[in-house]
C-alpha positions in Angstrom: -3.2 30.3 35.2 -2.2 29.8 31.5 -4.8 30.0 28.9 -3.2 30.5 25.8 0.4 30.3 24.5 2.6 31.6 21.7 5.3 29.2 20.8 7.3 31.0 17.8 9.6 27.5 15.9 6.4 25.8 16.5 7.3 23.7 13.3 10.2 23.0 14.3 11.9 19.2 16.7 10.9 20.8 20.1 8.2 23.1 19.1 6.4 20.6 17.7 7.0 17.9 20.7 6.1 21.2 22.8 2.5 21.5 21.1 1.9 17.6 21.3 2.7 18.2 25.1 0.5 20.6 25.3 -2.7 19.2 23.3 -1.7 16.0 25.5 -1.7 17.2 28.6 -3.5 20.1 29.0 -6.0 20.5 26.0 -7.9 23.4 27.8 -4.9 25.6 26.6 -4.8 27.6 23.1 -2.2 27.1 21.1 -1.1 29.6 18.7 2.1 29.5 16.7 4.0 31.4 14.6 5.3 29.6 10.8 6.7 31.3 8.2 4.7 30.9 5.1 7.3 28.5 3.2 7.9 26.7 6.6 7.2 22.6 5.9 4.4 21.5 8.7 5.4 17.7 8.4 5.7 18.0 12.4 2.8 19.3 12.9 0.3 17.7 10.3 -1.5 15.7 12.9 -2.4 18.9 15.2 -3.3 21.2 12.3 -7.2 21.6 13.4 -6.4 21.8 17.1 -4.0 25.0 16.9 -3.6 28.2 15.6 -1.5 29.1 12.9 0.1 33.2 11.7 2.0 33.4 9.5 4.8 36.0 9.9 8.8 36.6 10.2 10.8 37.2 13.5 12.6 39.9 11.2 9.2 42.0 11.0 8.8 44.0 13.9 5.3 45.2 12.8 3.8 42.5 12.2 4.8 40.4 15.4 3.1 43.3 17.4 0.0 43.2 15.1 -0.5 39.2 16.3 0.6 39.7 19.4 -1.7 42.5 20.6 -4.4 39.9 18.2 -3.9 36.7 20.3 -2.2 38.5 23.7 -1.0 34.9 24.8 -0.4 34.3 28.2 3.5 32.2 27.9 5.7 32.8 24.7 8.0 30.1 24.1 10.0 31.4 22.1 11.9 28.4 19.7 12.2 29.6 16.5 16.4 29.8 15.3 19.0 29.0 13.0 20.2 26.0 15.1 22.6 24.2 12.7 26.2 25.0 14.5 27.9 24.1 11.7 25.7 26.1 8.7 26.8 29.2 11.5 29.8 29.1 10.2 28.8 29.4 6.5 26.3 31.9 7.2 27.1 33.6 9.8 25.1 37.3 9.2 22.2 34.7 8.4 22.1 33.3 12.0 23.0 36.8 13.5 20.0 38.1 11.8 17.6 35.3 12.8 18.4 34.4 16.2 19.5 38.2 17.7 17.6 40.5 15.3 14.8 38.0 15.9 15.0 38.0 19.7 15.8 41.6 19.8 12.1 42.2 17.5 9.8 39.8 20.1 11.0 41.6 22.7 10.7 44.8 21.6 7.2 44.2 20.3 5.9 42.7 23.9 7.7 46.4 25.3 5.5 48.2 23.2 2.6 46.3 24.4 3.2 46.4 27.6 3.9 50.1 28.0 0.8 50.7 25.9 -1.5 48.6 27.2 -0.1 46.8 30.5 0.5 43.7 28.4 2.5 41.2 30.1 3.4 38.0 29.4 5.7 35.4 30.4 8.6 35.3 27.6 10.4 32.0 27.6 13.9 32.6 26.0 15.5 29.0 24.9 19.2 29.2 24.8 21.7 27.0 24.7 24.2 24.7 26.6 26.9 26.4 23.1 27.1 29.7 24.4 29.6 28.1 27.5 31.7 26.6 24.8 35.2 25.5 25.3 35.1 24.5 29.4 38.0 24.2 31.4 38.9 21.7 33.2 37.6 22.1 37.1 34.1 24.0 35.4 32.2 20.9 35.5 29.5 20.5 36.1 28.7 23.6 34.4 26.5 25.9 36.5 24.4 28.8 35.2 27.7 31.7 36.6 30.6 29.7 34.2 32.0 31.8 31.7 30.5 32.2 28.4 33.2 30.8 25.7 31.2 30.5 22.3 33.1 28.6 19.6 30.6 29.0 17.0 28.5 32.0 15.8 25.3 30.0 16.3 26.9 30.0 20.2 27.9 33.9 19.8 24.4 34.3 18.4 22.1 32.5 21.6 25.1 34.6 24.3 23.6 37.3 22.3 19.8 35.8 22.6 20.7 35.2 26.6 21.7 38.6 27.2 18.7 40.3 25.3 16.7 38.4 27.6 18.0 39.5 30.7 18.5 43.3 29.8 14.5 43.6 28.7 14.3 42.1 32.1 15.8 44.8 34.2 15.6 47.3 31.7 11.9 46.9 31.6 10.6 43.9 33.3 9.9 42.0 31.0 9.2 38.8 32.3 11.9 37.0 30.4 13.4 33.3 31.7 16.1 31.8 30.5 17.1 28.4 29.6 20.4 27.0 28.1 19.2 23.0 26.5 22.2 21.1 27.1 21.8 18.3 23.5 18.8 16.6 24.3 5.1 -3.0 23.3 2.0 -5.0 22.8 1.4 -9.2 23.7 2.4 -11.5 21.3 -1.2 -12.9 21.0 -2.3 -9.5 20.2 -4.5 -9.9 16.8 -3.8 -7.3 13.9 -5.4 -7.4 10.7 -3.0 -7.9 8.0 -3.2 -7.4 3.9 -0.9 -8.2 0.8 -0.6 -5.0 -1.0 0.3 -7.2 -3.9 -3.2 -9.6 -4.4 -5.2 -7.4 -1.8 -6.0 -10.2 0.3 -6.2 -9.8 4.3 -5.9 -12.1 6.7 -5.6 -11.8 11.0 -3.1 -13.1 12.7 -1.2 -12.8 15.8 1.8 -10.1 15.8 4.1 -12.8 16.6 2.5 -15.0 14.1 4.4 -12.4 11.0 8.1 -13.4 12.4 9.3 -16.4 14.5 11.9 -15.7 17.3 15.0 -16.7 16.1 14.2 -18.1 12.5 16.9 -18.6 10.1 17.8 -18.0 6.7 17.1 -14.8 4.0 16.6 -11.6 4.5 13.6 -11.8 6.8 15.7 -14.0 9.6 16.2 -10.9 11.8 18.8 -9.5 13.6 19.7 -10.1 17.5 20.7 -7.4 20.0 23.0 -7.1 22.4 19.9 -6.2 25.0 17.7 -9.2 23.6 15.6 -7.4 20.9 15.0 -9.2 18.0 14.5 -6.8 14.7 13.0 -8.2 11.3 13.5 -5.9 8.6 10.0 -5.9 6.7 10.6 -3.0 4.4 11.3 -5.4 0.9 8.2 -7.2 2.0 4.6 -6.0 0.9 2.7 -6.9 4.0 0.6 -4.0 5.1 -1.2 -3.5 8.4 -4.6 -1.7 8.8 -4.4 1.6 10.5 -6.9 3.9 11.3 -9.1 3.8 8.5 -6.6 2.4 5.3 -3.9 0.4 5.3 0.1 1.3 6.1 3.3 -0.5 5.0 5.2 -2.4 7.8 8.5 -1.5 8.1 10.2 -3.4 10.8 8.7 -5.9 13.6 10.8 -6.1 16.6 10.0 -8.7 19.8 12.1 -7.9 23.5 11.7 -10.6 26.7 9.0 -8.4 28.8 11.7 -7.3 31.0 10.2 -6.0 34.3 7.3 -4.2 32.7 3.3 -5.1 33.4 1.0 -5.7 30.8 -2.6 -4.6 31.0 -6.0 -5.2 30.0 -7.6 -1.8 28.8 -10.9 -2.6 27.6 -14.0 -0.6 26.5 -17.0 -1.5 24.8 -15.9 -1.4 21.4 -12.3 -2.8 22.0 -9.8 -4.5 24.4 -6.1 -4.4 23.7 -3.2 -6.3 26.1 -0.2 -3.8 26.1 3.0 -2.9 28.5 2.3 -0.1 31.0 4.9 1.8 29.0 3.0 1.2 25.4 1.1 4.0 24.1 -2.4 3.5 22.8 -4.2 6.8 21.1 -6.3 8.3 22.7 -9.9 10.2 21.0 -8.6 13.4 20.4 -5.3 11.3 18.3 -2.8 11.7 20.9 -0.9 8.7 22.8 -0.7 8.3 26.1 0.9 5.5 27.6 -1.5 2.1 28.9 0.0 2.7 32.7 -1.5 6.1 32.7 -4.7 6.0 31.3 -7.9 5.3 33.7 -11.5 3.9 33.9 -13.4 6.6 31.7 -10.8 7.8 29.9 -11.7 7.7 25.8 -9.3 6.0 23.8 -9.1 6.1 19.5 -10.7 3.2 17.7 -11.6 3.2 14.3 -13.1 0.9 11.5 -12.7 -1.9 10.2 -12.1 -2.6 6.3 -14.8 -4.3 3.5 -13.3 -6.7 1.5 -14.9 -8.9 -1.1 -12.2 -10.1 -3.0 -13.4 -14.2 -2.8 -16.9 -16.3 -3.3 -17.8 -18.9 -1.2 -20.5 -21.5 -1.8 -23.0 -20.5 1.1 -22.9 -24.2 2.4 -19.9 -24.6 3.2 -19.3 -21.4 4.0 -22.4 -22.4 6.9 -19.8 -25.9 7.1 -17.0 -23.4 7.9 -19.0 -21.6 10.5 -20.4 -24.5 12.3 -17.0 -26.6 12.3 -14.9 -23.3 13.8 -18.1 -23.2 16.3 -18.0 -27.2 17.6 -15.5 -29.3 15.1 -12.6 -30.3 16.0 -9.1 -31.9 14.2 -7.1 -34.0 16.3 -4.3 -36.5 15.0 -5.3 -36.2 11.6 -9.0 -37.3 12.4 -11.5 -34.5 11.8 -15.4 -34.7 13.6 -17.6 -32.2 14.8 -20.0 -32.6 17.9 -23.5 -31.0 18.7 -26.5 -31.9 20.7 -29.1 -31.1 17.7 -28.3 -34.4 15.5 -30.8 -32.3 12.5 -27.5 -29.9 12.4 -24.9 -32.6 11.8 -27.0 -34.0 8.7 -27.2 -30.3 7.2 -23.5 -31.0 7.8 -23.2 -34.3 6.3 -25.0 -33.2 3.4 -23.0 -30.4 2.7 -19.9 -32.6 2.9 -21.0 -35.0 0.7 -22.6 -33.0 -2.0 -19.9 -30.2 -2.0 -16.5 -31.5 -0.8 -17.4 -35.9 -2.1 -16.7 -36.5 1.4 -18.5 -39.2 3.3 -19.5 -39.0 7.2 -21.3 -40.3 9.7 -23.5 -39.3 13.0 -23.1 -41.4 16.3 -25.2 -40.8 19.6 -22.2 -39.8 22.1 -22.6 -39.1 26.2 -25.0 -36.4 27.4 -27.3 -36.1 24.6 -24.2 -35.2 22.5 -24.2 -36.5 18.6 -20.9 -36.9 16.7 -20.3 -36.3 13.1 -16.8 -38.5 12.1 -15.6 -38.1 9.0 -14.3 -41.0 6.9 -10.9 -41.1 5.1 -10.4 -36.9 6.4 -6.9 -36.7 4.4 -6.4 -33.6 3.0 -10.1 -32.0 4.3 -9.0 -32.2 8.0 -5.5 -30.6 6.5 -7.1 -28.3 5.0 -9.8 -27.3 7.7 -7.2 -27.3 10.3 -5.1 -24.9 8.3 -7.8 -22.8 7.6 -9.0 -22.6 10.7 -6.4 -22.8 13.7 -4.3 -20.4 14.7 -0.1 -20.9 16.2 -2.1 -21.1 19.8 -4.6 -24.0 18.4 -7.4 -21.7 19.1 -9.8 -21.0 16.2 -10.0 -18.3 13.7 -12.2 -17.3 10.9 -10.5 -18.8 7.7 -8.9 -16.6 5.0 -11.2 -17.1 2.4 -14.1 -16.2 4.7 -12.1 -12.7 6.1 -12.0 -12.2 2.0 -14.9 -13.4 0.5 -18.6 -11.5 -0.3 -21.3 -10.8 2.0 -23.7 -13.6 1.7 -20.6 -15.6 2.6 -19.7 -14.1 5.5 -23.5 -14.3 6.6 -23.6 -18.4 6.3 -20.4 -18.9 7.9 -21.6 -16.2 10.9 -24.8 -18.2 10.9 -23.2 -21.6 11.0 -21.0 -20.5 14.0 -24.0 -18.9 15.4 -26.3 -22.7 15.0 -22.8 -24.3 16.6 -21.9 -21.2 19.1 -24.4 -18.4 19.3 -27.1 -18.0 21.8 -30.5 -19.1 20.0 -32.1 -18.7 23.0 -32.3 -14.8 22.9 -35.1 -13.0 23.8 -34.7 -10.3 20.7 -36.2 -10.7 17.4 -32.7 -10.2 15.5 -31.0 -13.7 14.3 -27.6 -12.9 15.8 -27.3 -11.5 19.6 -24.1 -13.1 21.4 -21.4 -14.9 21.0 -18.5 -16.5 23.6 -14.7 -17.4 22.9 -11.5 -18.0 24.6 -10.1 -17.3 21.4 -8.8 -13.5 20.6 -8.0 -13.8 17.2 -11.7 -15.7 16.6 -13.3 -12.8 19.0 -11.8 -10.0 16.7 -12.5 -12.2 13.5 -16.4 -11.9 15.2 -16.4 -8.2 15.4 -15.3 -7.9 12.0 -18.1 -10.0 10.0 -20.5 -8.5 12.8 -19.4 -4.8 11.4 -18.9 -5.4 7.7 -21.2 -8.5 6.9 -24.1 -7.6 9.5 -23.7 -4.2 9.2 -24.8 -3.2 13.7 -22.6 -1.9 16.7 -21.0 -4.9 18.7 -20.2 -4.6 22.1 -17.2 -6.5 24.0 -17.0 -8.0 27.1 -14.0 -9.6 29.1 -14.5 -12.3 31.7 -11.9 -13.8 34.1 -12.2 -17.1 35.1 -10.1 -20.0 36.5 -7.4 -18.3 35.2 -8.8 -18.3 31.7 -10.3 -15.5 29.4 -13.6 -15.3 28.0 -14.5 -12.7 25.2 -18.5 -12.0 24.9 -19.3 -10.4 22.0 -22.7 -9.0 21.6 -24.7 -7.6 18.3 -26.5 -4.5 19.2 -28.9 -3.9 17.1 -30.2 -5.0 13.7 -33.6 -4.2 13.7 -34.7 -0.4 12.8 -35.9 0.2 16.3 -34.3 2.2 19.1 -34.0 -0.8 21.0 -30.8 -0.7 22.4 -29.3 2.6 21.0 -28.6 3.9 24.5 -25.6 0.6 24.6 -24.0 3.0 21.1 -23.0 5.7 23.4 -19.5 5.5 24.9 -18.0 2.5 23.0 -14.6 4.0 23.3 -15.1 4.6 27.3 -12.4 2.7 29.1 -14.5 0.2 31.3 -12.2 -1.7 33.1 -8.1 -2.4 33.1 -6.4 -5.4 34.9 -3.2 -6.5 35.3 -2.5 -9.7 33.5 -0.1 -12.7 34.1 2.4 -12.5 31.6 6.0 -13.7 30.5 7.8 -14.0 27.4 8.7 -11.6 24.7 6.7 -8.7 23.4 6.1 -7.4 20.3 5.9 -3.8 18.4 5.7 -3.2 14.6 7.1 0.2 13.2 4.9 1.6 10.6 5.3 4.5 8.1 2.7 6.6 10.0 3.3 4.8 13.6 0.0 3.8 14.1 -1.4 0.7 14.0 -4.3 -1.3 14.5 -4.5 -3.9 17.3 -6.7 -6.5 19.4 -9.9 -7.0 19.7 -12.4 -4.7 18.2 -11.5 -1.0 17.3 -7.9 -0.1 18.9 -5.4 1.7 17.7 -1.9 1.8 19.4 1.1 3.8 18.4 4.6 3.7 18.3 7.0 7.3 18.1 9.8 8.7 16.3 11.3 11.8 16.6 11.4 14.9 14.4 15.1 16.0 14.4 16.7 17.6 11.2 19.6 15.3 9.9 22.7 18.1 11.0 22.1 17.2 14.5 25.0 14.8 15.9 22.5 12.1 16.7 20.6 12.3 13.6 23.1 12.3 11.0 24.7 9.1 12.4 21.1 7.5 12.5 20.2 9.0 8.9 23.1 7.6 7.6 22.9 4.6 9.4 18.9 4.1 7.8 20.6 4.6 4.7 22.7 1.6 4.9 19.8 -0.9 5.9 18.1 0.4 3.1 20.7 -0.4 0.6 21.1 3.4 -0.4 25.0 3.7 0.3 28.1 2.2 1.0 28.3 0.8 4.8 30.7 4.1 6.0 29.6 6.3 8.7 31.2 9.9 7.9 31.7 11.7 11.1 33.3 15.0 12.5 34.8 15.2 16.1 34.0 12.1 18.1 36.0 13.4 21.3 33.4 16.1 22.7 31.7 15.1 25.6 28.4 15.8 26.1 25.3 15.2 28.1 21.9 14.4 25.9 18.3 14.8 27.0 15.3 13.4 25.6 13.2 16.6 23.7 9.6 15.3 25.6 11.5 15.3 29.1 12.7 19.3 27.8 9.4 19.9 26.4 7.7 19.1 30.0 11.0 21.2 31.6 9.7 23.9 29.4 6.0 23.8 30.5 7.1 23.4 34.0 9.1 26.8 34.3 6.4 29.9 33.9 4.5 29.2 36.8 7.7 27.9 39.1 10.8 30.1 38.1 11.7 33.5 38.9 11.9 35.8 35.5 15.2 37.8 35.0 16.7 34.2 35.8 18.7 31.4 33.9 18.6 27.9 34.3 20.5 24.7 32.8 17.9 22.0 32.0 20.0 18.9 31.1 20.0 15.3 31.3 22.3 12.7 33.1 23.6 10.5 31.0 27.2 11.6 29.7 29.3 10.6 27.1 31.2 11.4 24.4 29.9 11.4 20.6 32.3 8.4 19.6 30.3 6.8 22.5 26.8 7.9 21.3 28.0 6.6 17.9 29.1 3.1 19.0 25.6 3.0 20.8 23.4 3.9 17.5 25.6 1.1 15.4 24.7 -1.4 17.9 20.9 -1.1 16.9 21.6 -0.7 13.6 20.3 -4.6 11.4 23.6 -3.9 9.3 27.2 -5.2 11.2 30.8 -4.2 10.4 29.8 -0.5 9.2 33.0 1.6 9.3 33.5 5.1 10.3 35.2 7.3 8.9 36.2 10.7 9.4 34.7 13.6 6.8 36.8 16.7 6.8 34.1 18.8 6.2 32.3 17.4 9.2 34.7 19.2 11.6 34.1 22.5 13.0 37.0 25.2 13.0 36.2 25.6 16.2 34.1 22.9 18.7 32.6 23.2 22.5 34.3 20.6 24.8 33.1 19.7 28.0 29.2 19.7 27.5 28.1 18.8 31.2 25.3 20.9 33.0 24.8 21.3 36.6 20.9 21.2 36.3 20.2 21.7 40.1 19.0 25.3 40.0 16.3 24.0 37.9 15.6 21.0 40.0 15.5 22.7 43.2 12.8 25.4 41.5 10.3 23.0 40.3 11.4 19.1 41.4 11.6 18.4 37.3 13.7 15.3 36.6 14.9 13.8 33.6 13.0 10.3 33.3 13.5 9.1 29.4 16.7 7.0 29.0 19.2 8.1 26.6 18.7 4.3 25.0 15.7 5.1 23.7 16.0 8.3 22.7 18.4 6.7 20.3 15.9 3.9 19.1 13.7 6.3 17.8 16.0 8.5 16.3 17.3 5.7 14.2 13.5 4.1 13.7 12.3 7.6 12.8 15.1 7.5 9.8 14.5 4.1 8.1 10.3 5.3 8.7 11.4 8.8 6.6 13.7 6.9 4.0 10.8 4.7 2.7 8.2 6.8 1.7 
């Protein structure tokens, strides 16, 4: 059983993803990372408190030996390398020193400890498909026995690294395993909390309200992609979304048909979110997890709400707003409020005449219900409709109340409570529970309960007659221990329900890939890769992102576009790496690769199709041409699949979207 691992190159592209994979899927495993003191930690900053970092250098044998003797990991994932092929032509000696001498030092340190104390870890040597180099016709798919024909100093260093792993197994029975790696949303009725970064005013809207599908005109009109996805660029907009305790810039918003995935309602006591089964939420430890993989009892991450007090509303008018949201209606330009308690309607009548100079009358109706009619409603009916109705014709809390001081918010809640609250509750506190079918109103009620009433809430979802009702309970406003037991486990998932849903689903891209969504404190995730810009997919994506941001002319500079490669997503790669220590044979070598094969030109065309800018030109840059290049990079992975059962799962189109979104986000900072 693996208890502790060492990852060399943990700050890099693959190493950081491997650390994420282990933290998410095997949190009991201790992770030690070898880093050089000057290495940037951007890729691992989100997990620094969960891993142990050791400063050192692979060219320093004594420091490696001391570090291994101290930590004694069960498995060493050796991923550190000078991994840029083009750079290796400019600096071949530095490449050989880093990749060959560094690997030899690591293996030598393990050997010394094994001979001295019996320490015997599994050492994963991460080689590369570049070792096969210029593959001949008839040699594809490439098997592990294929001849080496390295076409760059980098590839030569990887051949040496590969053979060092074999030699230390044959000579000293160091348990090396070598791999040769080949190139590797939410419901539209999901409410979110938005802020205008200029005015500071907040609002609660459905995610689909930010942009309307197929809206025309202006730089926010959106771009329709071939797969039906529509993307809007919000980089020049002042809109921010609430995140995990702070505001975060929205970069893009997108929508696309649901296309065969399931819509799930994930409910815990402190939050309810509707998300497709392939959309990621954030768990309690801060790791992303797909909604379809969640189970009852899992803990998800919840955040608190922002406290905003910019506006001030007359408390009587605030009460009227709350009473109207509970019991009022605007239809056909007319406005009325219904209630069985005539005294409350008289209170509303007095507020209308005193504060708004609006005349009204009260008439009895059926079933003991009284109705307050506004005479000549005109502009006031329009104002209340705009303030209190969402696009789905459900009620919402007016923006002026959301931004108001505490007294105004409590006055609104009092009015809403008088209209739709549970006034017969047995607890002594004024507010007990509210029920609504409006998701956007439910989020607003949670917001006011937490920020103005300063108490916890509990959300209960009821499905009845193909409709949903959200009950929000105020847990305790008294200085007693009553209800304290309910404060526990507010982030435990209590129910997962598949919803009947059609139409489009929506997603945001933010600067840190997280945003708050749904009713309560839920945090959801959108991901991006961390690949350096010199890799072929990433250098193209970076140039396209620069063009979209207006930072360069609409020209992508390229090198050799005719090389044929098989691509693999890094998340699939690190999943393969985790399997190999327990299922693969020491001393052996395995090809690890994807199933999607194409020329570099075809890959570039896919990226260009994702761009929001059309008519981008492609020009060959002599500086990007290698003195010699690989040819057919098409792997045979049968050996690895047979021993482990591993299969690539992530579509390359999704990988390209992640890479492009990453560079869009990076350039916005």
